[in-house]
C-alpha positions as CSV (number, residue, x, y, z in Angstrom):
1,M,45.8,218.6,290.3
2,A,44.1,215.7,292.1
3,N,42.4,217.9,294.8
4,E,40.9,220.4,292.4
5,P,37.2,220.7,292.5
6,T,35.4,219.1,289.6
7,Q,31.9,219.4,288.3
8,Q,31.2,215.9,289.7
9,N,32.0,216.9,293.4
10,A,31.1,220.6,293.3
11,S,28.9,221.8,296.1
12,V,27.3,225.0,297.3
13,T,26.9,226.2,300.9
14,A,24.2,228.6,302.0
15,T,22.6,229.9,305.2
16,I,18.9,229.4,305.1
17,E,16.1,230.8,307.3
18,L,12.9,229.0,307.5
19,V,9.5,229.2,309.3
20,L,8.1,225.9,310.5
21,D,4.8,226.1,312.3
22,G,5.4,229.7,313.0
23,E,8.8,229.0,314.5
24,P,11.9,230.6,312.8
25,L,14.8,228.2,312.2
26,Q,18.2,229.1,310.7
27,M,20.9,226.7,309.6
28,Q,23.8,226.3,307.1
29,L,23.4,223.8,304.4
30,T,26.0,222.3,302.0
31,V,24.6,220.3,299.0
32,P,25.9,219.0,295.7
33,T,25.3,221.4,292.8
34,G,24.8,218.5,290.4
35,P,22.6,215.4,290.4
36,A,22.5,213.9,293.8
37,T,21.1,210.9,295.6
38,P,19.0,211.1,298.8
39,G,21.9,209.3,300.5
40,Q,24.2,212.3,299.8
41,L,21.7,214.6,301.5
42,L,21.3,212.3,304.6
43,H,24.0,214.1,306.8
44,L,22.2,217.4,306.0
45,L,18.8,216.0,306.8
46,R,20.0,214.6,310.1
47,G,21.2,218.1,311.0
48,L,17.8,219.6,310.0
49,T,16.0,217.0,312.1
50,D,18.2,217.7,315.1
51,A,17.6,221.4,314.8
52,V,13.8,220.8,314.6
53,V,13.8,218.5,317.6
54,D,16.1,220.7,319.7
55,S,13.7,223.7,319.1
56,A,10.8,221.5,320.2
57,V,12.6,220.3,323.3
58,E,13.4,223.9,324.3
59,K,9.7,225.0,323.9
60,S,8.3,221.9,325.7
61,T,10.7,222.3,328.6
62,A,9.9,226.0,329.0
63,Q,6.2,225.0,329.1
64,G,6.9,222.7,332.0
65,N,7.1,219.4,330.1
66,P,10.7,218.2,330.0
67,I,11.8,215.2,328.1
68,S,11.6,212.0,330.0
69,C,14.0,209.9,327.8
70,R,17.3,209.0,329.4
71,K,20.3,206.9,328.3
72,G,19.7,203.2,329.2
73,C,15.9,203.5,328.7
74,G,15.5,201.5,325.5
75,A,11.8,200.6,325.6
76,C,11.1,202.5,322.4
77,C,13.8,200.5,320.6
78,R,11.4,197.6,320.5
79,Q,8.9,199.5,318.3
80,L,8.6,199.2,314.5
81,V,11.0,201.8,313.1
82,P,10.2,203.1,309.6
83,I,13.2,204.3,307.6
84,A,13.8,205.7,304.2
85,P,15.4,203.6,301.5
86,A,18.5,205.9,301.7
87,E,18.7,205.2,305.5
88,A,18.6,201.5,304.8
89,H,21.5,201.6,302.4
90,R,23.4,203.8,304.9
91,L,22.8,201.3,307.7
92,R,24.1,198.5,305.4
93,Q,27.3,200.5,304.9
94,V,27.6,201.1,308.7
95,V,27.4,197.5,309.4
96,D,29.7,196.4,306.6
97,A,32.3,198.8,307.9
98,M,32.2,197.5,311.5
99,P,35.3,195.4,312.7
100,E,35.0,191.9,313.5
101,P,33.7,190.4,315.8
102,R,31.2,193.2,316.2
103,R,30.0,193.0,312.7
104,S,29.2,189.3,312.9
105,E,27.4,189.9,316.3
106,V,25.2,192.6,314.9
107,L,24.3,190.5,311.9
108,A,23.6,187.7,314.1
109,R,21.1,189.9,316.0
110,F,19.3,190.9,312.8
111,E,19.1,187.1,311.9
112,A,17.7,186.2,315.3
113,A,15.2,189.0,315.1
114,R,14.1,188.0,311.6
115,A,13.7,184.3,312.8
116,K,11.5,185.3,315.7
117,L,9.3,187.6,313.6
118,A,9.0,184.8,310.9
119,A,8.0,182.3,313.6
120,S,5.1,184.7,314.6
121,G,3.9,185.3,311.0
122,M,5.1,189.0,311.4
123,L,7.9,189.0,308.9
124,E,5.8,188.4,305.9
125,R,3.6,191.4,306.9
126,L,6.7,193.6,307.0
127,R,7.6,193.1,303.3
128,A,5.6,196.1,302.1
129,P,4.1,198.0,305.1
130,A,4.4,201.3,303.4
131,R,1.6,200.2,300.9
132,M,-0.8,199.5,303.8
133,D,-3.6,201.9,304.8
134,E,-3.3,203.9,308.0
135,T,-5.4,201.5,310.2
136,S,-3.5,198.4,309.0
137,R,-0.1,200.2,309.7
138,R,-1.2,201.2,313.2
139,Q,-2.2,197.5,313.9
140,L,1.1,196.4,312.5
141,G,3.0,198.5,314.9
142,I,1.1,197.3,317.9
143,D,1.5,193.6,316.8
144,Y,5.3,194.2,316.2
145,F,5.8,195.8,319.7
146,R,4.1,192.8,321.2
147,N,6.8,190.6,319.8
148,G,9.3,192.2,322.0
149,V,12.1,192.3,319.4
150,A,14.9,194.6,320.3
151,C,16.6,196.7,317.7
152,P,19.8,194.9,316.7
153,F,21.7,198.1,317.4
154,L,20.6,198.1,321.0
155,E,23.4,197.4,323.5
156,Q,22.8,197.7,327.3
157,E,19.6,199.4,326.5
158,S,21.2,202.2,324.6
159,C,21.8,202.9,320.9
160,S,25.2,201.6,319.8
161,I,25.1,203.7,316.5
162,Y,23.7,206.9,318.0
163,A,25.3,209.2,315.5
164,E,24.0,207.1,312.6
165,R,20.5,206.6,314.1
166,P,17.5,207.1,311.7
167,L,15.5,210.2,311.5
168,A,12.4,208.6,313.0
169,C,14.5,207.7,316.1
170,R,15.7,211.3,316.3
171,E,12.2,212.6,316.2
172,Y,10.7,210.2,318.8
173,L,10.9,211.7,322.4
174,V,8.3,211.6,325.2
175,T,7.4,213.9,328.0
176,S,5.2,211.2,329.8
177,P,6.7,209.1,332.7
178,T,9.2,206.5,331.3
179,E,7.5,203.6,333.2
180,H,4.6,203.9,330.7
181,C,6.9,203.2,327.7
182,A,7.0,199.5,328.5
183,Q,3.4,199.1,327.6
184,P,2.6,202.2,325.5
185,T,-1.0,203.3,324.7
186,P,-2.3,206.5,323.2
187,D,-3.6,207.5,326.6
188,S,-0.4,206.9,328.4
189,I,2.3,208.3,326.1
190,D,2.8,212.0,325.4
191,C,5.2,212.3,322.4
192,L,7.1,215.5,321.9
193,P,5.2,217.7,319.4
194,I,7.5,218.8,316.6
195,A,6.9,221.4,313.8
196,A,7.8,219.1,311.0
197,R,8.9,215.5,310.5
198,V,11.9,215.4,308.2
199,S,11.6,211.6,308.2
200,R,8.3,211.6,306.4
201,A,9.4,214.3,303.9
202,L,12.3,212.0,303.0
203,W,10.0,209.1,302.6
204,Q,7.8,211.1,300.2
205,L,10.8,212.5,298.3
206,E,12.2,209.0,297.7
207,A,8.8,207.5,296.7
208,K,8.5,210.1,294.0
209,Q,12.0,209.2,292.6
210,D,12.3,205.4,292.7
211,H,11.6,202.1,294.5
212,D,8.2,201.6,292.7
213,G,6.7,204.2,295.0
214,L,7.9,202.6,298.1
215,S,8.4,205.3,300.8
216,W,9.8,203.4,303.7
217,V,11.1,200.0,305.0
218,P,11.2,198.6,308.5
219,L,14.6,199.0,310.2
220,I,14.6,195.3,311.2
221,T,14.6,194.3,307.4
222,A,16.8,197.2,306.2
223,L,20.0,195.2,305.7
224,E,18.2,192.5,303.7
225,W,16.3,195.0,301.7
226,A,19.5,197.1,300.9
227,Q,21.3,194.0,299.7
228,T,18.6,193.2,297.2
229,H,17.7,196.7,296.1
230,P,20.4,198.8,294.5
231,E,20.7,202.4,295.5
232,A,18.7,204.9,293.3
233,P,20.9,206.7,290.8
234,P,21.5,210.5,291.2
235,G,18.4,212.4,290.4
236,A,17.8,216.2,290.5
237,S,20.4,218.6,291.7
238,G,21.1,219.0,295.5
239,P,19.4,222.4,295.7
240,A,16.3,221.2,293.7
241,Q,15.9,218.2,296.0
242,I,16.2,220.4,299.1
243,E,13.6,222.8,297.6
244,S,11.3,219.8,297.1
245,L,11.9,218.7,300.6
246,F,11.1,222.1,302.1
247,K,7.8,222.1,300.2
248,L,7.0,218.6,301.6
249,L,7.8,220.0,305.1
250,G,5.5,222.9,304.6
251,A,8.4,225.2,305.4
252,A,8.5,228.8,304.2
253,P,11.4,231.2,303.7
254,A,11.7,233.6,306.8
255,T,10.9,237.2,306.1
C-alpha cells in the first residue's frame, strides 16, 4: 500500500528529559530512524529552542526582569543574523513557495539589501564570516548594524515569517528598555540569559558534516548561498545526530 511505512521514511518518537544548566527540561521528539539531513531535524530544533527560551523567560520574569520585546519593535531585525546552512536552504524553500507578487517583493528586498551592502564594502566581508576570529566577527556585527539594512522579511517592523524565523532570532530577547535597541551597546542592552544556544550547536553539528567546515552564513546572503551550495546529503541517523547535538549543548539526561 502507498501509505505503508518504509525504511526510508520510518521515524521514532520518544519523550526525553534533560538538564541544562541545572534546569530540567522535558519534551517529545520525533526523528528519522535512518540517515537524516540537518534540515529534517530543523522543526525539532525549533521546538527545543522555544522550550529553552520559554523556560528562561519564565525564570527571568520571576526574578523581576520581564521581556521588553514587543510586536512592532524591529530594531534587532537590522542586526547581522547568523544562520546554519540548513536554515539557509529552508529560507530558500520558504521564499520559493511564496505566491506572487509577494515572492518578487521579498526577492527585491534581498537584492536591494545586497546592493547597499556592496556599496559600503560590507558584502565582501560577509562571504565567509564564520572563519573570522571572535574580535573580527564582533566588529563585523557592529559595522553591519551601522548600515541600517532591515531584514528582507521585516514588514511593518514585525517578522513576516515568524513561524519560520531562524534559531538565532528565537534566542534573542532583551530585558532592557526597548529605546536602547536603536543604538545597542554592551552597557545598554541586557540580553535574556538562556541555558543553551541550540543555534550554535547546530552550526557546530553542520560544520563537522559538510560545507568545508563552514558553520554559519549571514541571513542576508542566505538565498544566494543556498542557490549555489547544494544541501548536504543525509548523514548519520536521526537519533545519532540528536545525541551529538545534546553533547554540543552540554545537556545531560535527567535522573
